[in-house]
C-alpha positions as CSV (number, residue, x, y, z in Angstrom):
1,X,-22.0,36.4,-17.7
2,X,-21.8,37.9,-14.4
3,X,-25.3,38.5,-12.9
4,X,-24.5,42.6,-12.0
5,X,-24.0,43.1,-16.0
6,X,-27.5,42.2,-16.7
7,X,-29.3,42.9,-13.6
8,X,-32.1,44.9,-15.5
9,X,-32.6,42.0,-18.3
10,X,-31.5,38.9,-16.2
11,X,-35.3,37.3,-16.3
12,X,-35.2,37.5,-20.3
13,X,-31.5,35.7,-20.2
14,X,-32.5,31.7,-20.8
15,X,-30.2,29.5,-18.5
16,X,-28.1,27.4,-19.7
17,X,-28.4,23.8,-19.6
18,X,-25.8,21.0,-19.8
19,X,-25.7,17.2,-20.2
20,X,-23.9,14.7,-18.1
21,X,-21.7,12.4,-20.5
22,X,-20.6,10.1,-18.0
23,X,-24.2,9.4,-15.8
24,X,-23.7,5.7,-16.1
25,X,-20.3,5.9,-14.3
26,X,-21.3,8.9,-12.2
27,X,-24.7,7.1,-10.7
28,X,-22.7,4.0,-9.9
29,X,-20.0,6.3,-8.2
30,X,-23.3,7.7,-6.3
31,X,-24.5,4.8,-4.9
32,X,-20.9,3.0,-4.4
33,X,-20.4,6.6,-1.3
34,X,-23.2,5.2,0.5
35,X,-21.9,2.0,0.6
36,X,-21.4,-0.2,3.6
37,X,-18.9,-2.3,2.7
38,X,-15.9,-2.6,5.1
39,X,-12.6,-4.2,4.1
40,X,-10.0,-3.9,6.0
41,X,-6.6,-5.2,4.4
42,X,-3.6,-7.3,5.5
43,X,-0.9,-3.9,6.1
44,X,-3.9,-2.0,7.9
45,X,-4.4,-4.6,10.1
46,X,-0.7,-5.1,10.8
47,X,-0.4,-1.1,10.8
48,X,-3.5,-0.3,13.9
49,X,-1.6,-0.9,16.9
50,X,1.7,1.9,17.1
51,X,4.8,1.2,16.5
52,X,7.2,0.7,19.4
53,X,8.2,3.9,20.8
54,X,12.2,4.4,20.5
55,X,12.0,7.7,23.0
56,X,10.7,8.5,26.9
57,X,7.6,8.9,27.7
58,X,4.3,6.8,27.4
59,X,3.9,3.9,24.7
60,X,0.7,5.2,22.5
61,X,-1.6,2.3,21.6
62,X,-3.2,2.8,18.5
63,X,-1.3,4.0,15.1
64,X,-2.3,7.4,13.2
65,X,-3.9,4.9,10.8
66,X,-6.5,3.8,13.3
67,X,-7.8,7.7,14.9
68,X,-8.1,8.3,11.3
69,X,-10.0,5.3,10.4
70,X,-12.3,6.7,13.4
71,X,-12.5,9.9,13.0
72,X,-13.4,9.2,9.3
73,X,-16.4,7.0,10.3
74,X,-17.4,10.0,12.6
75,X,-17.4,13.0,9.8
76,X,-19.0,10.1,7.3
77,X,-21.8,9.2,9.9
78,X,-21.9,12.5,11.9
79,X,-21.7,10.5,15.1
80,X,-20.5,11.5,18.9
81,X,-17.3,10.0,20.2
82,X,-18.9,7.9,22.4
83,X,-20.7,6.7,19.6
84,X,-17.7,6.5,17.1
85,X,-15.9,3.7,19.6
86,X,-18.9,1.7,19.4
87,X,-19.0,1.5,15.5
88,X,-15.9,0.9,15.1
89,X,-16.2,-2.0,18.0
90,X,-19.0,-3.5,16.1
91,X,-17.2,-3.3,12.9
92,X,-14.0,-4.9,13.6
93,X,-16.2,-7.8,15.5
94,X,-18.5,-8.1,12.4
95,X,-15.7,-8.7,10.3
96,X,-13.8,-11.1,13.1
97,X,-10.8,-9.1,13.9
98,X,-9.1,-9.5,17.4
99,X,-8.4,-5.2,17.0
100,X,-8.6,-3.4,20.4
101,X,-10.9,-0.6,19.5
102,X,-9.7,3.2,20.3
103,X,-12.0,4.7,23.2
104,X,-14.0,8.2,22.6
105,X,-11.0,9.9,25.2
106,X,-8.2,8.5,23.2
107,X,-9.8,10.1,20.0
108,X,-10.5,13.2,22.0
109,X,-6.8,13.8,22.8
110,X,-5.4,12.3,20.1
111,X,-7.1,14.6,18.0
112,X,-5.6,17.3,19.2
113,X,-2.0,16.5,17.4
114,X,-3.1,14.6,14.8
115,X,-1.7,14.7,11.4
116,X,-4.2,13.9,8.4
117,X,-2.5,12.4,5.6
118,X,-3.2,15.0,2.1
119,X,-2.4,12.2,-1.0
120,X,-2.2,14.4,-3.8
121,X,-3.0,12.1,-7.3
122,X,-0.6,12.2,-10.0
123,X,-1.3,15.0,-12.6
124,X,-0.3,18.2,-14.3
125,X,0.2,21.3,-12.2
126,X,-2.4,22.8,-10.2
127,X,-5.0,25.6,-11.2
128,X,-5.8,26.9,-7.8
129,X,-9.1,28.9,-7.2
130,X,-9.7,30.3,-3.2
131,X,-12.6,31.1,-1.3
132,X,-14.0,31.2,2.2
133,X,-16.4,30.1,3.9
134,X,-18.2,30.5,7.8
135,X,-18.7,27.9,10.0
136,X,-20.2,27.9,13.6
137,X,-19.1,26.2,17.1
138,X,-21.2,23.9,18.7
139,X,-22.7,25.9,22.2
140,X,-26.3,27.1,22.5
141,X,-29.1,26.2,21.0
142,X,-31.3,29.1,19.3
143,X,-33.9,29.4,22.3
144,X,-31.5,30.0,24.8
145,X,-29.3,33.0,22.4
146,X,-33.4,34.0,22.2
147,X,-34.3,33.8,25.3
148,X,-31.0,35.4,27.2
149,X,-30.0,37.6,24.6
150,X,-26.6,36.6,24.3
151,X,-24.4,34.6,21.4
152,X,-21.9,32.3,22.7
153,X,-21.4,30.5,19.0
154,X,-17.9,31.5,17.4
155,X,-17.6,31.9,14.2
156,X,-14.9,30.4,12.9
157,X,-13.9,31.2,8.7
158,X,-12.4,27.8,6.4
159,X,-10.2,28.5,3.4
160,X,-10.3,26.5,1.0
161,X,-7.7,26.0,-2.2
162,X,-9.5,23.9,-4.8
163,X,-8.1,22.4,-7.9
164,X,-10.1,23.7,-10.8
165,X,-9.5,20.8,-13.2
166,X,-10.0,18.2,-10.8
167,X,-12.2,19.6,-8.0
168,X,-10.4,18.2,-5.3
169,X,-9.4,20.6,-2.4
170,X,-5.7,20.7,-2.4
171,X,-5.8,22.9,0.9
172,X,-7.3,23.8,3.7
173,X,-6.7,26.6,6.4
174,X,-9.3,27.1,9.4
175,X,-9.0,30.7,11.7
176,X,-10.9,33.3,13.7
177,X,-13.6,35.0,11.6
178,X,-11.4,38.7,12.5
179,X,-9.1,37.3,10.0
180,X,-8.4,38.3,6.7
181,X,-8.3,36.2,3.8
182,X,-5.6,37.6,2.1
183,X,-3.3,36.9,4.9
184,X,-3.8,33.0,4.6
185,X,-2.9,33.0,1.2
186,X,0.9,31.7,2.1
187,X,0.1,28.5,4.4
188,X,-2.7,27.5,1.5
189,X,-0.1,27.9,-0.9
190,X,2.3,25.9,1.2
191,X,0.0,23.1,1.2
192,X,0.1,22.6,-2.2
193,X,2.1,19.8,-4.1
194,X,3.4,20.2,-7.0
195,X,3.4,23.4,-9.6
196,X,0.8,26.3,-9.2
197,X,-0.5,27.2,-12.7
198,X,-2.6,29.5,-11.9
199,X,-4.3,31.6,-8.3
200,X,-7.7,32.9,-8.9
201,X,-9.5,34.6,-6.3
202,X,-12.2,37.0,-5.1
203,X,-11.7,41.0,-4.8
204,X,-11.1,40.3,-1.2
205,X,-7.3,38.7,-2.6
206,X,-6.6,42.1,-4.2
207,X,-3.7,42.8,-2.1
208,X,0.0,43.3,-2.5
209,X,1.4,40.5,-0.1
210,X,-0.7,38.0,-2.4
211,X,0.8,38.8,-5.3
212,X,4.0,38.7,-3.3
213,X,3.2,35.4,-1.3
214,X,2.2,34.1,-5.3
215,X,5.4,34.9,-7.1
216,X,7.6,33.9,-4.1
217,X,6.5,30.5,-4.6
218,X,5.4,29.8,-7.6
219,X,7.2,32.9,-9.9
220,X,5.1,31.4,-13.2
221,X,1.8,31.4,-11.6
222,X,-0.6,33.9,-12.7
223,X,-2.9,35.8,-10.9
224,X,-6.5,36.7,-11.6
225,X,-7.8,39.0,-9.2
226,X,-10.7,41.2,-10.1
227,X,-8.4,45.0,-8.8
228,X,-10.9,47.1,-6.7
229,X,-13.3,49.5,-8.6
230,X,-11.2,52.1,-7.1
231,X,-7.8,51.0,-7.8
232,X,-5.2,52.9,-9.3
233,X,-1.5,51.6,-10.8
234,X,1.7,51.6,-9.4
235,X,3.9,53.9,-9.6
236,X,5.9,52.2,-11.9
237,X,3.4,51.1,-14.5
238,X,4.7,52.8,-17.3
239,X,8.0,51.3,-17.6
240,X,7.7,48.2,-15.4
241,X,3.9,47.3,-15.5
242,X,3.3,44.9,-12.2
243,X,0.6,42.0,-13.2
244,X,-2.0,43.9,-11.3
245,X,-1.3,47.2,-13.8
246,X,-1.8,44.9,-16.7
247,X,-5.5,44.1,-15.3
248,X,-5.9,47.5,-14.6
249,X,-5.0,48.7,-18.6
250,X,-7.3,45.4,-19.8
251,X,-10.0,46.7,-17.8
252,X,-10.1,50.3,-18.8
253,X,-9.6,49.2,-22.7
254,X,-12.1,46.4,-22.9
255,X,-14.3,46.8,-19.7
256,X,-14.6,44.6,-16.7
257,X,-17.1,41.9,-18.3
258,X,-14.0,41.8,-21.3
259,X,-11.6,40.9,-18.7
260,X,-14.1,38.3,-16.9
261,X,-13.6,36.4,-20.2
262,X,-10.6,36.7,-21.0
263,X,-8.7,36.3,-17.9
264,X,-11.2,32.7,-17.5
265,X,-12.2,35.0,-13.9
266,X,-15.4,33.5,-14.2
267,X,-14.5,29.7,-13.4
268,X,-13.7,30.9,-9.6
269,X,-17.5,29.6,-9.0
270,X,-16.5,26.2,-9.5
271,X,-15.1,26.7,-6.1
272,X,-18.6,27.2,-4.8
273,X,-19.2,23.7,-5.1
274,X,-16.8,21.7,-2.8
275,X,-18.2,24.7,0.1
276,X,-21.9,23.5,-0.7
277,X,-20.5,19.8,-0.9
278,X,-18.8,20.4,2.8
279,X,-21.9,21.7,4.0
280,X,-24.1,19.1,3.1
281,X,-22.1,16.0,3.7
282,X,-20.0,16.7,6.3
283,X,-21.9,20.1,8.2
284,X,-21.5,23.5,8.8
285,X,-20.6,23.3,12.6
286,X,-17.7,22.5,14.4
287,X,-18.5,19.8,17.3
288,X,-14.7,19.9,18.2
289,X,-13.8,22.3,21.4
290,X,-10.3,23.6,20.9
291,X,-8.2,24.7,18.3
292,X,-6.2,21.8,17.4
293,X,-9.1,19.4,17.4
294,X,-11.6,21.3,15.3
295,X,-8.3,21.7,12.9
296,X,-8.1,18.2,12.3
297,X,-12.3,18.1,12.5
298,X,-11.8,20.0,9.1
299,X,-9.0,18.4,7.2
300,X,-11.1,14.9,8.2
301,X,-13.8,16.3,6.5
302,X,-11.5,17.4,3.6
303,X,-10.1,13.9,3.0
304,X,-13.8,12.6,3.8
305,X,-14.3,14.5,0.1
306,X,-11.7,14.0,-1.6
307,X,-11.9,10.5,-1.2
308,X,-15.7,11.0,-2.5
309,X,-14.8,12.9,-5.5
310,X,-12.4,10.0,-6.4
311,X,-14.9,7.3,-6.9
312,X,-16.5,9.4,-9.6
313,X,-17.6,12.9,-11.0
314,X,-19.8,14.1,-13.7
315,X,-18.6,15.2,-16.5
316,X,-20.9,17.5,-18.1
317,X,-21.3,19.6,-21.9
318,X,-23.4,22.7,-22.4
319,X,-26.6,21.6,-24.7
320,X,-28.3,25.0,-24.9
């Protein structure tokens, strides 16, 4: 039940209670997330050095695997680039591996154009939940801002596409704060491998181009977006109603609360968990200084969260 529908008597409604059914497995997965065990496979050792370049230009020393490994450790432990260089070097020495260590300038330079792998687990259609959150760019501290009355931090918007079934982040897009949410639906959908069965977003995505972007890429996908309160049906609503027209008709007949229950819109709240997890585990600020490096930093963070989720997630049932 949405909060606004019971604001006057919310204090009388008991909170839902859930019980985790796989607590032993989930408890072990939580401990595994903090494990410092590092293992290099023979394939990873062989691929650490970059393959010989066949075109003109300088020869890179390190493969994308080496750079991704170093930047992943940086994201997990929230380190600077120099500290990351020291951590990778100490790990290689402890493992007795005769591998070169990427220096901090190499990590910074390669991060600008790095392709971060996005492995997709085999499964059924994706039920995509889309939301956005704000990130801040590290800059002057609060004392400096308060003293001089200026704010040099640049705000960023991070748009996430989350699979409702698995909790994995399937798509991510980083934009400036002036970019509206609806305009990034096309790039987000292009990142999703496989079939999208449904698309769910809040009222910010109640736009014709959003419906068009979903229909163009996934014609059979269901679009679950609440129409604005002053929304009007299209001119062809009587003869050829659109998906949005059908939403408006259902709301007129059963009310907005009834539409939320019937459409499953309330599961959009599942997108809040990855947002919170990213800010608690990875952080709510970007440390990189340029657009390319910032996009790589966000992609690495998503890769880390998805890897943690693969270790185990809670399965719960409602008990009250």
